[in-house]
C-alpha positions in Angstrom: 33.6 -175.1 -61.5 32.5 -172.0 -63.7 29.3 -171.9 -61.4 31.6 -172.0 -58.5 33.5 -168.9 -59.6 30.3 -167.1 -60.5 28.5 -167.7 -56.9 31.9 -165.9 -55.2 31.6 -162.7 -57.5 28.0 -162.5 -57.0 28.2 -162.5 -53.5 31.3 -160.3 -53.7 29.2 -157.8 -55.6 26.4 -158.0 -53.2 28.2 -157.7 -50.2 30.2 -153.7 -52.0 26.1 -153.0 -52.0 25.4 -153.6 -49.0 28.0 -151.8 -47.1 27.9 -148.9 -50.1 23.8 -148.6 -48.4 24.7 -148.9 -44.8 27.3 -146.0 -45.2 25.0 -144.0 -47.3 22.3 -144.3 -44.6 24.5 -143.7 -41.5 24.1 -140.0 -39.9 26.9 -137.5 -39.6 27.5 -136.3 -36.0 26.5 -133.5 -36.0 29.0 -130.2 -35.3 28.5 -128.1 -32.5 27.6 -124.3 -33.2 30.6 -122.0 -32.0 28.4 -119.0 -29.9 30.0 -116.2 -28.2 29.4 -116.3 -24.0 30.4 -114.4 -20.6 30.4 -114.3 -17.5 28.1 -111.6 -15.5 30.7 -108.8 -14.3 29.6 -108.2 -10.4 30.4 -104.4 -9.3 29.6 -102.1 -6.8 26.8 -99.5 -8.9 25.4 -95.9 -8.0 21.5 -96.6 -9.6 20.5 -92.5 -10.8 17.6 -91.2 -12.3 17.1 -88.5 -14.4 15.4 -84.9 -13.9 14.6 -82.1 -16.0 15.7 -79.1 -15.3 17.4 -76.0 -16.7 20.0 -72.9 -15.9 19.7 -69.9 -14.5 22.8 -66.9 -13.7 23.7 -66.2 -10.6 21.8 -62.6 -11.0 20.2 -60.7 -13.7 20.3 -56.9 -13.5 19.0 -55.0 -15.5 20.5 -52.2 -16.8 18.6 -49.5 -17.1 18.5 -45.5 -18.0 17.1 -43.1 -15.0 17.2 -39.8 -16.8 15.4 -37.9 -20.0 17.3 -38.1 -23.1 18.5 -39.1 -26.5 20.6 -42.0 -26.4 24.1 -41.0 -27.9 25.7 -44.0 -27.9 26.1 -47.9 -26.9 29.2 -48.7 -26.2 29.5 -52.8 -26.3 29.5 -55.4 -28.6 25.6 -57.7 -27.5 26.5 -60.5 -26.0 29.6 -59.9 -25.5 31.8 -59.8 -21.6 32.0 -56.5 -19.8 33.5 -55.3 -16.8 32.4 -54.0 -13.8 32.2 -50.0 -14.5 32.5 -50.4 -18.4 30.7 -47.7 -19.9 27.8 -49.2 -21.5 25.6 -46.3 -22.5 25.5 -42.4 -22.7 22.4 -40.1 -22.5 22.5 -36.9 -24.3 24.0 -34.9 -21.1 24.1 -31.4 -22.0 20.8 -29.8 -20.0 22.2 -32.0 -17.0 26.0 -29.9 -17.0 24.1 -27.0 -17.6 21.6 -28.1 -14.4 25.0 -29.1 -12.6 27.1 -25.2 -13.7 23.5 -24.0 -12.2 23.3 -25.7 -8.9 27.0 -25.5 -8.5 26.4 -21.3 -8.6 23.6 -21.0 -7.0 25.2 -23.4 -3.9 27.9 -20.1 -3.9 25.2 -17.4 -3.7 23.7 -19.0 -0.8 27.1 -19.7 1.2 27.7 -15.7 0.6 24.3 -14.7 1.8 25.4 -17.1 4.7 28.8 -15.5 5.5 27.5 -11.7 5.2 24.6 -12.9 7.4 26.7 -14.1 10.0 29.2 -11.5 10.0 26.1 -8.8 10.6 24.7 -10.9 13.2 28.2 -10.5 14.7 27.8 -6.9 14.5 24.4 -7.2 15.9 25.3 -8.5 19.0 28.0 -6.5 19.3 25.6 -3.2 18.4 23.3 -4.4 21.2 26.1 -4.2 23.9 26.2 -0.6 24.0 22.0 -0.3 23.3 22.7 0.6 19.5 20.2 -1.4 18.1 16.9 -2.8 19.5 16.4 -6.4 20.9 14.3 -6.9 17.3 16.7 -5.8 15.4 18.8 -8.6 16.8 16.3 -11.6 16.5 15.9 -10.4 12.8 19.8 -10.4 12.3 19.5 -14.2 13.9 16.7 -15.0 11.8 18.3 -14.1 8.6 21.5 -16.5 9.5 19.4 -19.3 9.7 17.3 -18.6 7.0 20.6 -18.4 5.0 21.8 -21.9 6.5 18.9 -23.2 5.6 19.6 -22.3 1.8 23.1 -23.6 1.8 21.3 -26.7 2.6 18.3 -26.8 0.0 21.7 -25.6 -2.5 23.8 -28.4 -1.9 21.1 -30.9 -2.4 20.3 -29.5 -5.3 24.0 -29.6 -6.2 23.6 -33.4 -5.3 20.7 -34.4 -7.2 22.1 -32.3 -10.6 25.7 -34.4 -10.0 23.5 -37.7 -9.8 21.5 -37.1 -13.0 24.9 -36.2 -14.8 26.3 -39.0 -13.3 22.9 -41.2 -14.6 23.8 -40.2 -18.4 26.3 -42.3 -18.1 25.1 -45.8 -17.7 27.8 -48.3 -16.6 27.9 -52.0 -15.6 27.3 -52.4 -11.9 29.2 -55.8 -12.3 31.5 -57.9 -14.6 29.1 -60.4 -17.4 28.0 -60.7 -20.4 25.2 -58.0 -21.9 22.3 -58.7 -23.6 20.9 -57.0 -26.4 19.9 -53.1 -26.3 16.0 -52.5 -26.3 16.7 -49.4 -27.9 18.6 -48.3 -31.2 21.2 -44.9 -30.8 19.0 -42.0 -31.3 15.7 -43.1 -29.6 14.8 -40.4 -26.6 14.9 -42.1 -23.4 11.7 -41.2 -20.6 13.2 -42.5 -17.6 13.3 -39.7 -15.2 9.5 -40.8 -13.9 9.6 -44.4 -13.7 13.2 -46.6 -15.1 13.8 -47.4 -19.2 15.3 -51.1 -19.2 18.1 -50.6 -21.6 19.6 -54.3 -21.6 19.6 -56.7 -19.5 23.7 -58.1 -17.8 23.8 -61.6 -16.7 26.8 -62.3 -13.8 27.8 -66.3 -14.8 30.3 -67.3 -13.3 28.6 -69.3 -11.1 25.2 -70.9 -12.2 22.1 -72.6 -10.6 20.2 -75.7 -11.7 16.9 -76.0 -10.9 14.8 -79.4 -10.8 12.2 -81.0 -9.2 12.5 -84.4 -7.3 9.3 -86.6 -5.9 9.2 -86.4 -2.3 10.1 -90.4 -1.8 13.0 -90.0 -4.4 14.8 -87.9 -2.2 13.8 -89.5 0.9 15.6 -92.7 -0.9 18.7 -90.3 -1.2 18.7 -89.2 1.5 19.0 -92.4 3.1 22.4 -93.0 1.2 24.9 -92.0 3.9 27.7 -91.8 1.5 26.4 -88.6 -0.2 24.6 -86.9 2.2 26.3 -83.5 3.0 28.8 -84.1 0.5 29.3 -83.0 -3.1 27.5 -84.2 -6.1 27.9 -85.1 -9.6 25.0 -84.2 -11.6 25.2 -84.9 -15.1 23.6 -82.8 -17.9 23.0 -82.9 -21.5 23.4 -79.5 -24.0 22.5 -80.0 -27.3 21.9 -83.3 -29.7 24.7 -86.3 -28.3 26.9 -83.6 -26.3 27.2 -84.8 -22.5 28.7 -82.3 -19.9 29.8 -84.0 -16.1 30.2 -80.7 -13.6 30.9 -80.6 -9.6 27.7 -79.2 -8.4 26.6 -79.0 -4.8 23.1 -79.0 -3.8 22.2 -75.9 -1.5 18.8 -75.6 -1.4 15.7 -77.9 -1.3 12.3 -76.3 -1.1 10.8 -76.3 2.9 7.5 -78.1 1.2 6.3 -80.7 -1.2 4.0 -79.6 -3.7 0.7 -80.9 -3.2 -0.3 -80.7 -7.2 3.2 -82.6 -8.1 4.3 -84.0 -4.7 7.8 -82.8 -5.8 10.5 -80.8 -3.9 12.3 -77.8 -5.5 15.6 -78.4 -5.9 18.7 -75.6 -6.7 22.8 -77.1 -7.7 25.3 -74.5 -7.3 27.5 -74.8 -10.5 31.0 -73.4 -11.3 31.4 -71.4 -14.7 34.5 -69.5 -14.5 34.9 -70.7 -18.6 31.3 -68.9 -19.2 30.1 -71.9 -20.9 27.2 -72.4 -19.6 24.2 -70.4 -20.5 21.4 -69.4 -18.6 17.9 -70.4 -19.7 19.3 -73.7 -21.5 17.4 -77.1 -20.5 19.6 -80.0 -19.3 18.5 -83.6 -17.3 20.1 -84.0 -14.0 21.3 -87.2 -13.1 20.8 -87.3 -9.8 21.7 -90.8 -7.3 19.3 -92.3 -5.2 20.9 -95.8 -4.3 23.9 -98.0 -4.0 24.0 -101.8 -5.2 27.1 -103.2 -3.5 27.3 -106.3 -5.6 25.5 -105.8 -9.0 25.2 -108.4 -11.8 25.2 -106.5 -15.1 24.8 -108.1 -18.1 25.0 -106.8 -22.2 21.6 -105.5 -22.3 21.7 -106.4 -26.1 21.6 -110.1 -25.0 18.5 -110.3 -22.9 15.6 -111.4 -24.7 12.0 -110.6 -24.4 8.7 -113.3 -25.0 5.4 -113.1 -23.3 6.7 -114.3 -19.5 9.0 -111.3 -19.7 12.7 -110.9 -20.1 15.3 -113.9 -20.8 19.2 -114.7 -20.6 20.1 -118.4 -22.6 22.7 -119.7 -20.0 25.3 -122.4 -20.8 26.0 -125.1 -18.4 29.1 -126.7 -17.4 28.1 -129.3 -20.7 28.2 -126.4 -22.9 24.0 -127.2 -23.4 21.6 -124.1 -23.5 19.1 -123.4 -20.8 16.6 -120.9 -21.2 16.1 -119.0 -18.0 13.0 -116.2 -17.0 15.5 -113.1 -15.3 14.5 -110.1 -13.4 16.0 -106.9 -14.3 17.3 -103.7 -12.7 18.6 -100.3 -14.5 20.7 -99.7 -17.3 24.6 -99.3 -16.7 26.8 -97.2 -18.6 24.5 -97.2 -21.5 25.1 -100.9 -22.9 24.7 -103.0 -19.0 21.5 -104.0 -17.4 21.1 -104.8 -13.6 20.1 -108.8 -13.3 18.1 -108.9 -10.0 16.9 -112.2 -10.3 17.3 -115.6 -12.1 21.3 -115.6 -12.7 24.4 -116.8 -10.2 27.9 -114.9 -10.6 29.6 -118.1 -11.9 27.1 -118.9 -14.8 27.9 -118.4 -18.5 25.2 -116.6 -20.7 25.1 -116.3 -24.9 26.2 -113.0 -25.4 25.1 -112.8 -29.8 23.2 -114.7 -31.6 20.4 -114.9 -29.8 18.2 -116.1 -32.4 20.0 -119.0 -33.8 20.0 -120.8 -30.6 17.3 -122.4 -29.1 16.9 -124.7 -25.4 18.5 -128.0 -25.4 21.2 -127.0 -28.0 24.9 -128.0 -27.3 27.4 -124.9 -28.6 30.9 -124.7 -28.6 31.8 -121.5 -26.1 33.9 -118.9 -26.9 35.1 -116.2 -25.2 35.1 -112.8 -25.6 37.5 -110.3 -24.1 
């Protein structure tokens, strides 16, 4: 009886040992890794291309001195905005004021001489009727009138010149705009009578122009877009580091010929600058639309991998299995999205993050992020 009990106990122990051994050797079921996925965005996209360019003012007017003299005063702050007719510079007017006084006196003398000559001529004509004077004396009187008339004309011209020179002593703004630094300090001698002297530059900046070059093929593609031909364009340009501004512009000039050396066309776009923010000479980057893609497929650019075959995405099928797929990409849109031209359908899902942790054939637990 004792042997039977020992046998039963040994059998029980052996069964427990075998059972534990099976539990230890049985593999556990692998848990699917949670991975963020998304469907591609499908919408209309306008493709653009950037061109380097620069801004220039509507007009840049040279403020010049046209007379000789000492620069007495400068009546503006450099870089400030001036109005039409504002007094900018004063060149010593003493000499030119005296010249006006002398010219006025000369004109009065010439007029008095003319009046005397005309009166004398009338008396001579009356005397000629009574044969009191000779024909020669009458002719001399008539000639004297003509000479005096010429002297009056010369005197008036001299007075006009003197007044104009005096006016040139007071240099005024021909139009509203921004004024530059003066090229001459106060007290300098200005010799502008022979050749005008450049004193400063006035920029009419209420309207600005953006100049840039576009390739002939690119321009042809842009003109094929019926939605923008003849309409105002939005051009986007950058000023400074990480500062972006969008202004409405209308392209108002296209060069009539293509430059053979570069294969480009010169383009100009007009910009409103009523706030005076834009400055002439600023370098810009112009964004010009050239193609519309009505149903573009967009994915996160960071979700696209690259290998020796090119670009690829990890596609998630209906069974939540990862599939490696090569794709053909297009332009970057809104800085974060990339157009997929081939290799992806609108209803499919792709891995958006952790693309280095997944592999082809791997089962995942999809997580959808809004």
